[in-house]
SEKEKOL-718059 format. One record per residue (C-alpha): residue number from 1; residue in three letters; x, y, z. Coordinates in nm, 2 decimals, padded with zeros to 4 digits. Example, Ala and Ser with C-alpha at 12.3 -4.5 7.8 and 13.67 -1.06 7.14 Angstrom:
! SEKEKOL-718059
rec pos 1; code Ala; px 01.23; py -00.45; pz 00.78
rec pos 2; code Ser; px 01.37; py -00.11; pz 00.71
! end
This chain:
! SEKEKOL-718059
rec pos 1; code Unk; px 02.21; py -02.50; pz -00.10
rec pos 2; code Unk; px 02.10; py -02.57; pz 00.26
rec pos 3; code Unk; px 01.82; py -02.36; pz 00.41
rec pos 4; code Unk; px 01.70; py -02.31; pz 00.77
rec pos 5; code Unk; px 01.37; py -02.44; pz 00.89
rec pos 6; code Unk; px 01.17; py -02.13; pz 00.80
rec pos 7; code Unk; px 01.30; py -02.11; pz 00.45
rec pos 8; code Unk; px 01.26; py -02.48; pz 00.39
rec pos 9; code Unk; px 00.90; py -02.46; pz 00.52
rec pos 10; code Unk; px 00.83; py -02.19; pz 00.27
rec pos 11; code Unk; px 00.98; py -02.39; pz -00.02
rec pos 12; code Unk; px 00.78; py -02.70; pz 00.08
rec pos 13; code Unk; px 00.46; py -02.50; pz 00.10
rec pos 14; code Unk; px 00.51; py -02.35; pz -00.24
rec pos 15; code Unk; px 00.59; py -02.69; pz -00.39
rec pos 16; code Unk; px 00.28; py -02.84; pz -00.24
rec pos 17; code Unk; px 00.05; py -02.57; pz -00.36
rec pos 18; code Unk; px 00.19; py -02.60; pz -00.71
rec pos 19; code Unk; px 00.15; py -02.98; pz -00.71
rec pos 20; code Unk; px -00.21; py -02.95; pz -00.57
rec pos 21; code Unk; px -00.30; py -02.68; pz -00.82
rec pos 22; code Unk; px -00.39; py -02.43; pz -00.55
rec pos 23; code Unk; px -00.09; py -02.19; pz -00.59
rec pos 24; code Unk; px -00.25; py -01.84; pz -00.56
rec pos 25; code Unk; px 00.03; py -01.60; pz -00.63
rec pos 26; code Unk; px 00.18; py -01.42; pz -00.94
rec pos 27; code Unk; px -00.12; py -01.44; pz -01.18
rec pos 28; code Unk; px 00.01; py -01.38; pz -01.53
rec pos 29; code Unk; px -00.16; py -01.08; pz -01.69
rec pos 30; code Unk; px -00.18; py -01.11; pz -02.07
rec pos 31; code Unk; px -00.39; py -00.81; pz -02.17
rec pos 32; code Unk; px -00.56; py -00.50; pz -02.02
rec pos 33; code Unk; px -00.90; py -00.36; pz -02.09
rec pos 34; code Unk; px -00.99; py 00.01; pz -02.08
rec pos 35; code Unk; px -00.98; py -00.01; pz -01.70
rec pos 36; code Unk; px -00.77; py -00.20; pz -01.45
rec pos 37; code Unk; px -01.09; py -00.33; pz -01.30
rec pos 38; code Unk; px -01.09; py -00.59; pz -01.58
rec pos 39; code Unk; px -00.79; py -00.77; pz -01.73
rec pos 40; code Unk; px -00.69; py -01.09; pz -01.92
rec pos 41; code Unk; px -00.52; py -01.38; pz -01.76
rec pos 42; code Unk; px -00.44; py -01.73; pz -01.89
rec pos 43; code Unk; px -00.66; py -02.02; pz -01.81
rec pos 44; code Unk; px -00.60; py -02.10; pz -01.44
rec pos 45; code Unk; px -00.58; py -02.48; pz -01.49
rec pos 46; code Unk; px -00.22; py -02.62; pz -01.53
rec pos 47; code Unk; px -00.16; py -02.75; pz -01.88
rec pos 48; code Unk; px -00.41; py -02.53; pz -02.05
rec pos 49; code Unk; px -00.32; py -02.43; pz -02.41
rec pos 50; code Unk; px -00.51; py -02.10; pz -02.37
rec pos 51; code Unk; px -00.24; py -01.84; pz -02.44
rec pos 52; code Unk; px -00.47; py -01.55; pz -02.52
rec pos 53; code Unk; px -00.62; py -01.50; pz -02.18
rec pos 54; code Unk; px -00.98; py -01.46; pz -02.07
rec pos 55; code Unk; px -01.16; py -01.17; pz -01.90
rec pos 56; code Unk; px -01.12; py -01.15; pz -01.52
rec pos 57; code Unk; px -01.28; py -00.90; pz -01.29
rec pos 58; code Unk; px -01.01; py -00.75; pz -01.06
rec pos 59; code Unk; px -01.06; py -00.69; pz -00.69
rec pos 60; code Unk; px -00.69; py -00.74; pz -00.62
rec pos 61; code Unk; px -00.57; py -00.41; pz -00.76
rec pos 62; code Unk; px -00.46; py -00.08; pz -00.60
rec pos 63; code Unk; px -00.57; py 00.13; pz -00.90
rec pos 64; code Unk; px -00.83; py 00.28; pz -00.66
rec pos 65; code Unk; px -00.93; py 00.57; pz -00.87
rec pos 66; code Unk; px -00.93; py 00.39; pz -01.21
rec pos 67; code Unk; px -00.65; py 00.60; pz -01.37
rec pos 68; code Unk; px -00.41; py 00.32; pz -01.49
rec pos 69; code Unk; px -00.57; py 00.32; pz -01.84
rec pos 70; code Unk; px -00.68; py 00.68; pz -01.85
rec pos 71; code Unk; px -00.59; py 00.82; pz -02.19
rec pos 72; code Unk; px -00.42; py 01.13; pz -02.04
rec pos 73; code Unk; px -00.22; py 00.93; pz -01.79
rec pos 74; code Unk; px -00.10; py 00.69; pz -02.07
rec pos 75; code Unk; px -00.02; py 00.98; pz -02.29
rec pos 76; code Unk; px 00.17; py 01.15; pz -02.01
rec pos 77; code Unk; px 00.39; py 00.84; pz -01.97
rec pos 78; code Unk; px 00.45; py 00.82; pz -02.35
rec pos 79; code Unk; px 00.52; py 01.19; pz -02.39
rec pos 80; code Unk; px 00.77; py 01.19; pz -02.11
rec pos 81; code Unk; px 00.95; py 00.89; pz -02.25
rec pos 82; code Unk; px 00.97; py 01.05; pz -02.60
rec pos 83; code Unk; px 01.11; py 01.36; pz -02.44
rec pos 84; code Unk; px 01.37; py 01.22; pz -02.20
rec pos 85; code Unk; px 01.41; py 00.85; pz -02.29
rec pos 86; code Unk; px 01.34; py 00.54; pz -02.09
rec pos 87; code Unk; px 01.57; py 00.61; pz -01.79
rec pos 88; code Unk; px 01.76; py 00.88; pz -01.60
rec pos 89; code Unk; px 02.10; py 00.70; pz -01.64
rec pos 90; code Unk; px 02.23; py 00.83; pz -01.31
rec pos 91; code Unk; px 02.14; py 00.92; pz -00.96
rec pos 92; code Unk; px 01.94; py 01.23; pz -00.92
rec pos 93; code Unk; px 02.23; py 01.41; pz -00.74
rec pos 94; code Unk; px 02.47; py 01.37; pz -01.03
rec pos 95; code Unk; px 02.26; py 01.37; pz -01.35
rec pos 96; code Unk; px 01.93; py 01.19; pz -01.32
rec pos 97; code Unk; px 01.72; py 01.49; pz -01.21
rec pos 98; code Unk; px 01.51; py 01.62; pz -01.50
rec pos 99; code Unk; px 01.28; py 01.91; pz -01.53
rec pos 100; code Unk; px 01.00; py 01.65; pz -01.51
rec pos 101; code Unk; px 01.12; py 01.54; pz -01.16
rec pos 102; code Unk; px 01.13; py 01.89; pz -01.05
rec pos 103; code Unk; px 00.78; py 01.96; pz -01.18
rec pos 104; code Unk; px 00.64; py 01.65; pz -01.01
rec pos 105; code Unk; px 00.80; py 01.75; pz -00.67
rec pos 106; code Unk; px 00.64; py 02.09; pz -00.70
rec pos 107; code Unk; px 00.30; py 01.93; pz -00.80
rec pos 108; code Unk; px 00.31; py 01.69; pz -00.51
rec pos 109; code Unk; px 00.40; py 01.96; pz -00.26
rec pos 110; code Unk; px 00.11; py 02.17; pz -00.39
rec pos 111; code Unk; px -00.13; py 01.88; pz -00.38
rec pos 112; code Unk; px -00.03; py 01.79; pz -00.02
rec pos 113; code Unk; px -00.03; py 02.15; pz 00.10
rec pos 114; code Unk; px 00.32; py 02.11; pz 00.23
rec pos 115; code Unk; px 00.62; py 02.34; pz 00.15
rec pos 116; code Unk; px 00.83; py 02.07; pz -00.02
rec pos 117; code Unk; px 00.84; py 01.72; pz -00.16
rec pos 118; code Unk; px 01.10; py 01.46; pz -00.26
rec pos 119; code Unk; px 01.07; py 01.17; pz -00.50
rec pos 120; code Unk; px 01.20; py 00.82; pz -00.41
rec pos 121; code Unk; px 01.22; py 00.51; pz -00.64
rec pos 122; code Unk; px 00.95; py 00.33; pz -00.44
rec pos 123; code Unk; px 00.72; py 00.40; pz -00.14
rec pos 124; code Unk; px 00.92; py 00.14; pz 00.05
rec pos 125; code Unk; px 01.23; py 00.34; pz 00.00
rec pos 126; code Unk; px 01.06; py 00.66; pz 00.10
rec pos 127; code Unk; px 00.99; py 00.50; pz 00.44
rec pos 128; code Unk; px 01.34; py 00.36; pz 00.46
rec pos 129; code Unk; px 01.49; py 00.70; pz 00.38
rec pos 130; code Unk; px 01.28; py 00.90; pz 00.62
rec pos 131; code Unk; px 01.33; py 00.67; pz 00.92
rec pos 132; code Unk; px 01.70; py 00.59; pz 00.87
rec pos 133; code Unk; px 01.77; py 00.96; pz 00.83
rec pos 134; code Unk; px 01.55; py 01.13; pz 01.09
rec pos 135; code Unk; px 01.62; py 00.86; pz 01.37
rec pos 136; code Unk; px 01.94; py 00.74; pz 01.51
rec pos 137; code Unk; px 02.08; py 00.51; pz 01.78
rec pos 138; code Unk; px 01.99; py 00.75; pz 02.07
rec pos 139; code Unk; px 01.63; py 00.79; pz 01.94
rec pos 140; code Unk; px 01.30; py 00.62; pz 02.00
rec pos 141; code Unk; px 01.05; py 00.52; pz 01.74
rec pos 142; code Unk; px 00.69; py 00.43; pz 01.84
rec pos 143; code Unk; px 00.51; py 00.22; pz 01.57
rec pos 144; code Unk; px 00.17; py 00.05; pz 01.54
rec pos 145; code Unk; px 00.20; py -00.32; pz 01.55
rec pos 146; code Unk; px 00.03; py -00.35; pz 01.20
rec pos 147; code Unk; px 00.24; py -00.09; pz 01.02
rec pos 148; code Unk; px 00.38; py -00.17; pz 00.68
rec pos 149; code Unk; px 00.69; py -00.38; pz 00.70
rec pos 150; code Unk; px 00.90; py -00.11; pz 00.54
rec pos 151; code Unk; px 00.85; py 00.11; pz 00.85
rec pos 152; code Unk; px 01.00; py -00.17; pz 01.07
rec pos 153; code Unk; px 01.28; py -00.21; pz 00.82
rec pos 154; code Unk; px 01.35; py 00.17; pz 00.83
rec pos 155; code Unk; px 01.37; py 00.17; pz 01.21
rec pos 156; code Unk; px 01.61; py -00.12; pz 01.21
rec pos 157; code Unk; px 01.84; py 00.06; pz 00.97
rec pos 158; code Unk; px 01.83; py 00.37; pz 01.19
rec pos 159; code Unk; px 01.95; py 00.19; pz 01.50
rec pos 160; code Unk; px 01.68; py 00.36; pz 01.71
rec pos 161; code Unk; px 01.50; py 00.18; pz 01.98
rec pos 162; code Unk; px 01.17; py 00.05; pz 01.85
rec pos 163; code Unk; px 00.86; py 00.05; pz 02.07
rec pos 164; code Unk; px 00.56; py -00.13; pz 01.92
rec pos 165; code Unk; px 00.21; py -00.04; pz 02.05
rec pos 166; code Unk; px -00.10; py -00.24; pz 02.02
rec pos 167; code Unk; px -00.29; py -00.18; pz 01.69
rec pos 168; code Unk; px -00.49; py 00.15; pz 01.70
rec pos 169; code Unk; px -00.44; py 00.17; pz 02.08
rec pos 170; code Unk; px -00.35; py 00.53; pz 02.18
rec pos 171; code Unk; px -00.36; py 00.44; pz 02.55
rec pos 172; code Unk; px -00.08; py 00.18; pz 02.50
rec pos 173; code Unk; px 00.11; py 00.44; pz 02.29
rec pos 174; code Unk; px 00.08; py 00.69; pz 02.57
rec pos 175; code Unk; px 00.21; py 00.43; pz 02.82
rec pos 176; code Unk; px 00.51; py 00.36; pz 02.60
rec pos 177; code Unk; px 00.58; py 00.73; pz 02.55
rec pos 178; code Unk; px 00.58; py 00.78; pz 02.93
rec pos 179; code Unk; px 00.81; py 00.49; pz 03.01
rec pos 180; code Unk; px 01.07; py 00.59; pz 02.74
rec pos 181; code Unk; px 01.19; py 00.88; pz 02.96
rec pos 182; code Unk; px 01.20; py 01.25; pz 02.91
rec pos 183; code Unk; px 01.29; py 01.36; pz 02.55
rec pos 184; code Unk; px 01.58; py 01.57; pz 02.66
rec pos 185; code Unk; px 01.76; py 01.26; pz 02.80
rec pos 186; code Unk; px 01.64; py 01.00; pz 02.56
rec pos 187; code Unk; px 01.69; py 01.15; pz 02.21
rec pos 188; code Unk; px 01.44; py 01.24; pz 01.94
rec pos 189; code Unk; px 01.10; py 01.06; pz 01.94
rec pos 190; code Unk; px 00.91; py 00.97; pz 01.63
rec pos 191; code Unk; px 00.56; py 00.82; pz 01.61
rec pos 192; code Unk; px 00.50; py 00.64; pz 01.28
rec pos 193; code Unk; px 00.17; py 00.50; pz 01.16
rec pos 194; code Unk; px -00.01; py 00.40; pz 00.85
rec pos 195; code Unk; px -00.30; py 00.63; pz 00.77
rec pos 196; code Unk; px -00.51; py 00.34; pz 00.62
rec pos 197; code Unk; px -00.38; py 00.00; pz 00.72
rec pos 198; code Unk; px -00.32; py -00.22; pz 00.41
rec pos 199; code Unk; px -00.38; py -00.56; pz 00.58
rec pos 200; code Unk; px -00.68; py -00.46; pz 00.79
rec pos 201; code Unk; px -00.86; py -00.19; pz 00.60
rec pos 202; code Unk; px -00.91; py 00.03; pz 00.91
rec pos 203; code Unk; px -00.80; py 00.39; pz 00.98
rec pos 204; code Unk; px -00.55; py 00.50; pz 01.24
rec pos 205; code Unk; px -00.70; py 00.73; pz 01.52
rec pos 206; code Unk; px -00.48; py 01.01; pz 01.40
rec pos 207; code Unk; px -00.64; py 01.29; pz 01.61
rec pos 208; code Unk; px -00.56; py 01.11; pz 01.94
rec pos 209; code Unk; px -00.21; py 01.02; pz 01.81
rec pos 210; code Unk; px -00.14; py 01.38; pz 01.71
rec pos 211; code Unk; px -00.24; py 01.49; pz 02.06
rec pos 212; code Unk; px 00.01; py 01.24; pz 02.20
rec pos 213; code Unk; px 00.28; py 01.35; pz 01.96
rec pos 214; code Unk; px 00.24; py 01.72; pz 02.07
rec pos 215; code Unk; px 00.22; py 01.63; pz 02.44
rec pos 216; code Unk; px 00.54; py 01.42; pz 02.43
rec pos 217; code Unk; px 00.74; py 01.63; pz 02.19
rec pos 218; code Unk; px 00.74; py 01.36; pz 01.92
rec pos 219; code Unk; px 00.76; py 01.39; pz 01.54
rec pos 220; code Unk; px 00.46; py 01.24; pz 01.37
rec pos 221; code Unk; px 00.51; py 01.05; pz 01.05
rec pos 222; code Unk; px 00.21; py 00.91; pz 00.86
rec pos 223; code Unk; px 00.24; py 00.67; pz 00.57
rec pos 224; code Unk; px -00.05; py 00.76; pz 00.33
rec pos 225; code Unk; px 00.03; py 00.48; pz 00.07
rec pos 226; code Unk; px -00.33; py 00.35; pz 00.05
rec pos 227; code Unk; px -00.50; py 00.68; pz 00.15
rec pos 228; code Unk; px -00.33; py 00.94; pz -00.06
rec pos 229; code Unk; px -00.56; py 01.05; pz -00.34
rec pos 230; code Unk; px -00.85; py 00.86; pz -00.21
rec pos 231; code Unk; px -00.95; py 01.00; pz 00.13
rec pos 232; code Unk; px -01.01; py 01.35; pz 00.26
rec pos 233; code Unk; px -01.19; py 01.65; pz 00.09
rec pos 234; code Unk; px -00.90; py 01.72; pz -00.14
rec pos 235; code Unk; px -00.77; py 01.36; pz -00.15
rec pos 236; code Unk; px -00.48; py 01.44; pz 00.07
rec pos 237; code Unk; px -00.52; py 01.12; pz 00.28
rec pos 238; code Unk; px -00.63; py 00.99; pz 00.62
rec pos 239; code Unk; px -00.46; py 01.29; pz 00.80
rec pos 240; code Unk; px -00.68; py 01.53; pz 00.60
rec pos 241; code Unk; px -00.99; py 01.31; pz 00.66
rec pos 242; code Unk; px -00.92; py 01.32; pz 01.04
rec pos 243; code Unk; px -00.85; py 01.70; pz 01.04
rec pos 244; code Unk; px -00.49; py 01.67; pz 01.15
rec pos 245; code Unk; px -00.29; py 01.72; pz 00.83
rec pos 246; code Unk; px -00.13; py 02.04; pz 00.97
rec pos 247; code Unk; px -00.02; py 01.85; pz 01.28
rec pos 248; code Unk; px 00.17; py 01.58; pz 01.08
rec pos 249; code Unk; px 00.54; py 01.65; pz 01.05
rec pos 250; code Unk; px 00.62; py 01.41; pz 00.76
rec pos 251; code Unk; px 00.39; py 01.24; pz 00.51
rec pos 252; code Unk; px 00.51; py 00.95; pz 00.30
rec pos 253; code Unk; px 00.33; py 00.79; pz 00.01
rec pos 254; code Unk; px 00.35; py 00.62; pz -00.32
rec pos 255; code Unk; px 00.24; py 00.68; pz -00.68
rec pos 256; code Unk; px 00.16; py 00.31; pz -00.73
rec pos 257; code Unk; px -00.19; py 00.32; pz -00.59
rec pos 258; code Unk; px -00.43; py 00.61; pz -00.66
rec pos 259; code Unk; px -00.18; py 00.79; pz -00.89
rec pos 260; code Unk; px -00.15; py 00.50; pz -01.14
rec pos 261; code Unk; px 00.22; py 00.50; pz -01.17
rec pos 262; code Unk; px 00.51; py 00.40; pz -00.95
rec pos 263; code Unk; px 00.76; py 00.55; pz -00.71
rec pos 264; code Unk; px 00.74; py 00.71; pz -00.36
rec pos 265; code Unk; px 00.73; py 01.06; pz -00.22
rec pos 266; code Unk; px 00.79; py 01.25; pz 00.10
rec pos 267; code Unk; px 00.61; py 01.58; pz 00.19
rec pos 268; code Unk; px 00.74; py 01.79; pz 00.47
rec pos 269; code Unk; px 00.90; py 02.12; pz 00.56
rec pos 270; code Unk; px 01.17; py 02.25; pz 00.34
rec pos 271; code Unk; px 01.45; py 02.18; pz 00.59
rec pos 272; code Unk; px 01.34; py 01.81; pz 00.62
rec pos 273; code Unk; px 01.33; py 01.77; pz 00.25
rec pos 274; code Unk; px 01.67; py 01.93; pz 00.20
rec pos 275; code Unk; px 01.82; py 01.70; pz 00.47
rec pos 276; code Unk; px 01.67; py 01.39; pz 00.30
rec pos 277; code Unk; px 01.78; py 01.50; pz -00.04
rec pos 278; code Unk; px 02.14; py 01.53; pz 00.08
rec pos 279; code Unk; px 02.15; py 01.25; pz 00.35
rec pos 280; code Unk; px 01.91; py 00.97; pz 00.28
rec pos 281; code Unk; px 02.09; py 00.67; pz 00.13
rec pos 282; code Unk; px 01.77; py 00.53; pz -00.01
rec pos 283; code Unk; px 01.75; py 00.85; pz -00.22
rec pos 284; code Unk; px 02.11; py 00.92; pz -00.30
rec pos 285; code Unk; px 02.22; py 00.57; pz -00.39
rec pos 286; code Unk; px 01.93; py 00.49; pz -00.63
rec pos 287; code Unk; px 01.86; py 00.60; pz -00.98
rec pos 288; code Unk; px 01.58; py 00.85; pz -01.02
rec pos 289; code Unk; px 01.23; py 00.75; pz -01.14
rec pos 290; code Unk; px 01.21; py 00.67; pz -01.51
rec pos 291; code Unk; px 01.07; py 00.97; pz -01.70
rec pos 292; code Unk; px 00.76; py 00.77; pz -01.81
rec pos 293; code Unk; px 00.65; py 00.70; pz -01.46
rec pos 294; code Unk; px 00.70; py 01.07; pz -01.37
rec pos 295; code Unk; px 00.50; py 01.18; pz -01.67
rec pos 296; code Unk; px 00.22; py 00.94; pz -01.57
rec pos 297; code Unk; px 00.21; py 01.06; pz -01.21
rec pos 298; code Unk; px 00.20; py 01.43; pz -01.33
rec pos 299; code Unk; px -00.09; py 01.35; pz -01.56
rec pos 300; code Unk; px -00.27; py 01.16; pz -01.29
rec pos 301; code Unk; px -00.24; py 01.47; pz -01.06
rec pos 302; code Unk; px -00.38; py 01.68; pz -01.33
rec pos 303; code Unk; px -00.67; py 01.45; pz -01.40
rec pos 304; code Unk; px -00.75; py 01.44; pz -01.03
rec pos 305; code Unk; px -00.75; py 01.82; pz -01.00
rec pos 306; code Unk; px -01.06; py 01.81; pz -01.23
rec pos 307; code Unk; px -01.21; py 01.47; pz -01.15
rec pos 308; code Unk; px -01.08; py 01.37; pz -00.81
rec pos 309; code Unk; px -01.39; py 01.46; pz -00.61
rec pos 310; code Unk; px -01.62; py 01.25; pz -00.83
rec pos 311; code Unk; px -01.38; py 00.96; pz -00.85
rec pos 312; code Unk; px -01.34; py 00.95; pz -00.47
rec pos 313; code Unk; px -01.72; py 00.96; pz -00.43
rec pos 314; code Unk; px -01.76; py 00.67; pz -00.66
rec pos 315; code Unk; px -01.48; py 00.48; pz -00.49
rec pos 316; code Unk; px -01.63; py 00.52; pz -00.14
rec pos 317; code Unk; px -01.99; py 00.44; pz -00.27
rec pos 318; code Unk; px -01.85; py 00.12; pz -00.43
rec pos 319; code Unk; px -01.67; py 00.03; pz -00.11
rec pos 320; code Unk; px -01.98; py 00.07; pz 00.10
rec pos 321; code Unk; px -02.19; py -00.13; pz -00.16
rec pos 322; code Unk; px -01.93; py -00.41; pz -00.15
rec pos 323; code Unk; px -01.93; py -00.43; pz 00.23
rec pos 324; code Unk; px -02.31; py -00.43; pz 00.23
rec pos 325; code Unk; px -02.33; py -00.71; pz -00.03
rec pos 326; code Unk; px -02.08; py -00.92; pz 00.15
rec pos 327; code Unk; px -02.25; py -00.87; pz 00.49
rec pos 328; code Unk; px -02.58; py -00.96; pz 00.34
rec pos 329; code Unk; px -02.42; py -01.29; pz 00.21
rec pos 330; code Unk; px -02.29; py -01.37; pz 00.55
rec pos 331; code Unk; px -01.93; py -01.27; pz 00.48
rec pos 332; code Unk; px -01.75; py -01.06; pz 00.75
rec pos 333; code Unk; px -01.51; py -00.77; pz 00.66
rec pos 334; code Unk; px -01.34; py -00.72; pz 01.00
rec pos 335; code Unk; px -01.27; py -00.35; pz 01.07
rec pos 336; code Unk; px -01.27; py -00.24; pz 00.70
rec pos 337; code Unk; px -01.37; py 00.12; pz 00.69
rec pos 338; code Unk; px -01.28; py 00.24; pz 00.34
rec pos 339; code Unk; px -01.18; py 00.10; pz 00.00
rec pos 340; code Unk; px -00.95; py -00.17; pz 00.14
rec pos 341; code Unk; px -01.19; py -00.44; pz 00.22
rec pos 342; code Unk; px -01.06; py -00.73; pz 00.42
rec pos 343; code Unk; px -01.22; py -01.08; pz 00.46
rec pos 344; code Unk; px -01.07; py -01.30; pz 00.74
rec pos 345; code Unk; px -01.03; py -01.66; pz 00.62
rec pos 346; code Unk; px -00.80; py -01.83; pz 00.87
rec pos 347; code Unk; px -00.54; py -02.08; pz 00.75
rec pos 348; code Unk; px -00.30; py -02.03; pz 00.47
rec pos 349; code Unk; px -00.42; py -02.34; pz 00.28
rec pos 350; code Unk; px -00.78; py -02.24; pz 00.29
rec pos 351; code Unk; px -00.69; py -01.89; pz 00.18
rec pos 352; code Unk; px -00.48; py -02.02; pz -00.11
rec pos 353; code Unk; px -00.76; py -02.26; pz -00.21
rec pos 354; code Unk; px -01.03; py -01.98; pz -00.21
rec pos 355; code Unk; px -00.80; py -01.75; pz -00.40
rec pos 356; code Unk; px -00.73; py -02.00; pz -00.67
rec pos 357; code Unk; px -01.10; py -02.11; pz -00.69
rec pos 358; code Unk; px -01.21; py -01.74; pz -00.74
rec pos 359; code Unk; px -00.95; py -01.70; pz -01.01
rec pos 360; code Unk; px -01.08; py -02.00; pz -01.20
rec pos 361; code Unk; px -01.43; py -01.84; pz -01.18
rec pos 362; code Unk; px -01.31; py -01.51; pz -01.32
rec pos 363; code Unk; px -01.24; py -01.30; pz -01.00
rec pos 364; code Unk; px -00.89; py -01.19; pz -00.89
rec pos 365; code Unk; px -00.84; py -01.10; pz -00.53
rec pos 366; code Unk; px -00.53; py -01.05; pz -00.31
rec pos 367; code Unk; px -00.44; py -01.32; pz -00.05
rec pos 368; code Unk; px -00.24; py -01.21; pz 00.25
rec pos 369; code Unk; px -00.04; py -01.46; pz 00.45
rec pos 370; code Unk; px 00.19; py -01.44; pz 00.76
rec pos 371; code Unk; px 00.41; py -01.26; pz 00.83
rec pos 372; code Unk; px 00.22; py -00.98; pz 00.67
rec pos 373; code Unk; px -00.07; py -01.09; pz 00.90
rec pos 374; code Unk; px -00.07; py -01.29; pz 01.23
rec pos 375; code Unk; px -00.04; py -01.67; pz 01.21
rec pos 376; code Unk; px -00.38; py -01.81; pz 01.17
rec pos 377; code Unk; px -00.50; py -01.47; pz 01.03
rec pos 378; code Unk; px -00.47; py -01.53; pz 00.66
rec pos 379; code Unk; px -00.72; py -01.33; pz 00.47
rec pos 380; code Unk; px -00.84; py -01.19; pz 00.14
rec pos 381; code Unk; px -00.78; py -00.82; pz 00.06
rec pos 382; code Unk; px -01.01; py -00.66; pz -00.19
rec pos 383; code Unk; px -00.91; py -00.34; pz -00.36
rec pos 384; code Unk; px -01.22; py -00.15; pz -00.47
rec pos 385; code Unk; px -01.19; py 00.07; pz -00.78
rec pos 386; code Unk; px -01.39; py 00.37; pz -00.88
rec pos 387; code Unk; px -01.45; py 00.20; pz -01.22
rec pos 388; code Unk; px -01.62; py -00.11; pz -01.07
rec pos 389; code Unk; px -01.99; py -00.13; pz -01.16
rec pos 390; code Unk; px -02.27; py -00.25; pz -00.94
rec pos 391; code Unk; px -02.27; py -00.57; pz -01.15
rec pos 392; code Unk; px -01.90; py -00.62; pz -01.08
rec pos 393; code Unk; px -01.96; py -00.58; pz -00.71
rec pos 394; code Unk; px -02.26; py -00.81; pz -00.69
rec pos 395; code Unk; px -02.08; py -01.07; pz -00.89
rec pos 396; code Unk; px -01.78; py -01.05; pz -00.67
rec pos 397; code Unk; px -01.98; py -01.08; pz -00.34
rec pos 398; code Unk; px -02.17; py -01.38; pz -00.47
rec pos 399; code Unk; px -01.85; py -01.56; pz -00.59
rec pos 400; code Unk; px -01.67; py -01.49; pz -00.26
rec pos 401; code Unk; px -01.96; py -01.61; pz -00.05
rec pos 402; code Unk; px -01.99; py -01.93; pz -00.25
rec pos 403; code Unk; px -01.61; py -02.00; pz -00.24
rec pos 404; code Unk; px -01.60; py -01.96; pz 00.14
rec pos 405; code Unk; px -01.90; py -02.18; pz 00.18
rec pos 406; code Unk; px -01.76; py -02.45; pz -00.03
rec pos 407; code Unk; px -01.42; py -02.45; pz 00.13
rec pos 408; code Unk; px -01.41; py -02.60; pz 00.48
rec pos 409; code Unk; px -01.16; py -02.46; pz 00.72
rec pos 410; code Unk; px -00.84; py -02.66; pz 00.72
rec pos 411; code Unk; px -00.72; py -02.81; pz 01.06
rec pos 412; code Unk; px -00.36; py -02.80; pz 01.16
rec pos 413; code Unk; px -00.08; py -02.54; pz 01.14
rec pos 414; code Unk; px -00.11; py -02.23; pz 00.94
rec pos 415; code Unk; px 00.18; py -02.33; pz 00.70
rec pos 416; code Unk; px 00.49; py -02.15; pz 00.58
rec pos 417; code Unk; px 00.58; py -01.81; pz 00.46
rec pos 418; code Unk; px 00.52; py -01.73; pz 00.09
rec pos 419; code Unk; px 00.54; py -01.35; pz 00.12
rec pos 420; code Unk; px 00.73; py -01.10; pz 00.33
rec pos 421; code Unk; px 00.49; py -00.81; pz 00.34
rec pos 422; code Unk; px 00.21; py -00.62; pz 00.17
rec pos 423; code Unk; px 00.24; py -00.34; pz -00.08
! end
């Protein structure tokens, strides 16, 4: 099969990394410990006969609150599977909507402080469903440049006009809102932002953005994928942390991070949820979540009702400690402000080399490459966990500082495109 230049470049890059032994993606997990902060992976060197795995400390996970191996969460998944089986065997509209799904929707709505909630197969599909349903060809969507790729995909599906404003720049957003024309002549307006940006680790200025949404009669949609459960007094996300949760029209999120399961959700007014339930293709044309994942998410919400405050405190303490240790070792963390800690590296080759070197030394991190980040802006993303110990954090900071010091920046182009976006 013939490919275009971009696809050929990606295939060439993957082939070269594999030949050089620096391929950094798809680490094979062979076993799990009592916490997702530590797992087993095969020996990193090609040709090794080690099939049992060896301990690795994980700073590339999104199990922020350390619930993925919590006994109640595991039992919640098992009990739900025993009760309803492994799948829903139909779309939710015609036979895949169980009492568990209904209970989780109610629990998520209660947790979020919103009137209603809706479950999607993934967080990505939640964003696709919201944007492709609430926006149309006459409408205008205003999105931060560094939003998750699923937001851009949803706008494209909607046919709305997309206006991209500079990252965390309310003044530029205000300018775009003014030039788009009066709302009564230019259709509906939506402002869509990540609460906590997954590739930069910084928070959106939601108070200023909420002011602009009200001033320009725009709906405000906030993707809380990385902040739901982890930020705010009740763990309701960045909007709660910024004091504007009641000013956000639609909240999207995922169970795959703090809630130790999988699937997406939308929280909004009852009419919005009813419209999505009966109109969003990303919801109607997909099977419902497997009962086991629903049971796990329900159990996670129950655990967090008791332990959430303490787990969030440990998470943010660990994030501050990690940033402090990295800074003391001369490693920058850009604008990282929470538990997503970003380390700029530069070229794709250097980032791949550092990632592979760290894996061989027993530390798993997440590399980010273009187009998830700008060309020349490849980086490491560290996901801090409430279960990390001070020893884990000190060990990680020392290994990262050493790997960066030992790996000279590579000259030349930034390379191909091994990934399409971040999760």
